[in-house]
C-alpha positions, 0 to 999 in steps of 0.5 A: 536553485539552477545548480540543484536542477542541473544536478538532478538532471545529470542524475536522471540522465545517468540512471536512464543511460546506465540502468533503465535503458539496458533493462528495457532492452533486455526485457524487449520493452523499449518500444512500448515503455515510457521514456527511460528518463521518466522511469529513471525519475520514478526509480530515484524517487524510490531511493528517496523513499527508502532513505526517509524511512530509514533515516527519519521514520525509524529514529522516531520509533525510538524517540516516541514509541506507541509500544515498547518492544523487548526486541524488534525481531519480527520487524526484520522480515518487513524491512526485507519486504520493503526493499523488495517491493520498492526496488521491484517498482511494483506500481511503476511496473504495473503502469508501464505494463498497463499503458501499452495495454490501454493503447489497444482500447484507446485509453491513455497516451498513444505510443507515438510521441507526437500523437494526441492523447486518446480517451482520457479525462485530460483529452475529454476536458481540455481545460485540464491541459492548462491547469496541470495541478488541478488535474493532479489534485482531481486525480489524487482524490480519485486515486485515494478514494479508489484505494479506500473502497478497494481496501474495504473490499480486501477486508470484506471479500474472504478470498481477498482477505486471505491474501491481505490478512498477511499484511495484518498478521504483523504483531510489531507494526513499524515503519517497514510494515507498509510493504509487507504483503502477498505479491499476488495481492500487490499485483491486483492492487497495482493494476487497479490503482495504475488504471486510474492514472491511465484513465486520467491521462497522468504522465509516468513521472507525475504518477511516480511523484504522487505514488512516492507521496502516498507511499511515504504517508503510508510508511509514516502511518504504520510507524510505531509512534504515539503521536499524530497530526493533531485534532483537526488535521487527523480528520483530513489525513491518515496519521499513525494513531489513526491507522494503528487502530485499523491494525488492532487485534479483534476485541472480543467484547467489541467484535466490530471495532477493528473494521475502521480507518481504511483510508490510505492518505485522506481520512476524509473517506472514513469520516464521510462513509462512517468508518472513522474511529478516533479516541481509542488508546493504542492497542496491540496490532496483529490478528487473533486467527491462529491460522493467519498469526502463524505468518509470524513464524515464517520466512518470506517464501513460506509466508507467500506460499501459505498466503496463496494456500489461504487464497486458493482455499477461499477462492475455490469455495462459495464461502470465499465469495460471500462478504463477511468478517472471516477467519480460516478453518481446516484446509483454509475454509473461510469461517465467520469469525463468530463461529470460530473457536475462541481465539487467543487474545494477544496481550501486550505481554505475550507480544513482548510489548508495553504501551508507552 
C-alpha cells in the first residue's frame, strides 16, 4: 500500500509541476487559486472518470442494453461533450473562481495558508474539524439535495428549461449523455453546487473526490442498460432504470408521467418529496417538442447557439418566468405543453431502437 501511495504522490507532483503551475501562471491565478497539488489531484480524478466510462460503462451497454439501436450515431456528439466538459474541469473551475470571491464576503478559507477559516460550517461547528468524514457526509447530503431542487427548477422555470432541454433531447441516451448540455446552464449549475462546498468549508481535493463519485453515479445512471441496483437499494440510490424514466418522452395519455425522478445520486429525495416513479417498463428517451428535438440534427456549436436562442426567447418574455411544463413556439416563445399542436410521438422504430 505504501508503494501505491508513493506512486500516487509522484503522479500528482508531476502533474502539478508540469501542467497545473504553468497554467495558473498563464491565467494569473497563482496567488488566488488553491494549491497546484490539489488542482492536480482533481485533474487526475477526471481522467479516472473518463477511463471508467469508456472501459466499464460502455461495454455494459453492449452486454445488457435497455434499448437496442441499429447504430449509435447520435451518441457520438455526447462523447465529445463529455471530453470537453470533463477536461475543461467545469466544477473545479467554478470552485476555484468562487473561492477567492468567497473570501471577499468572509466565506470559506482565506487566501493565507496560515489563517483560520472564516464563516464556514466547519468554523461554526468546531466538532467537524475532528470528524472529517461526518462533515463530508453532511456536505454531500446538502450538495445532493441542492441538486435535486435545482433540477426541479430546471424543468419548472421555462427559461431554464430552454437550456436544460438540450440535455433531454438525446434520443439515444448512453453513458456519455450526462455531460451533454448547454454551457451556460453548466456554469449556473457549477456555481450553485460549488457554493455549497465553499459554505461548508470543504477543501478542493475533497470537493473533487465527491464530484468524481457523483459524476460517476450520473454517468452510470445514464448508461443504456436494463438493470438497476435492486428492489431495496433503488429506493436510496439513483440507478439506470430509475433515471431512464426521467428522460422518457411525454406520454400523451399520461402527460405528467415524465415529471419524475429528479435525484442526482440519492433517490431518497424523490421518495420524500413525492416525485419517485418505479415499475414502469423502459421507454424511448428524448422530447416530443420538435423545436427541441431538432438538436439531434445539429453539431456542437449549432446546438449551443440554438439553445441560447431558446433561452433568450424565453428569458425576455413574462411567460419565460411563469412556472410550468412548456414547449417552444415561433421565436422560441414558451407555450404550455397542453396548448402545443399535437407532438410527434417518437416510437422505438423511428429512433432505430427496440426494447431489449
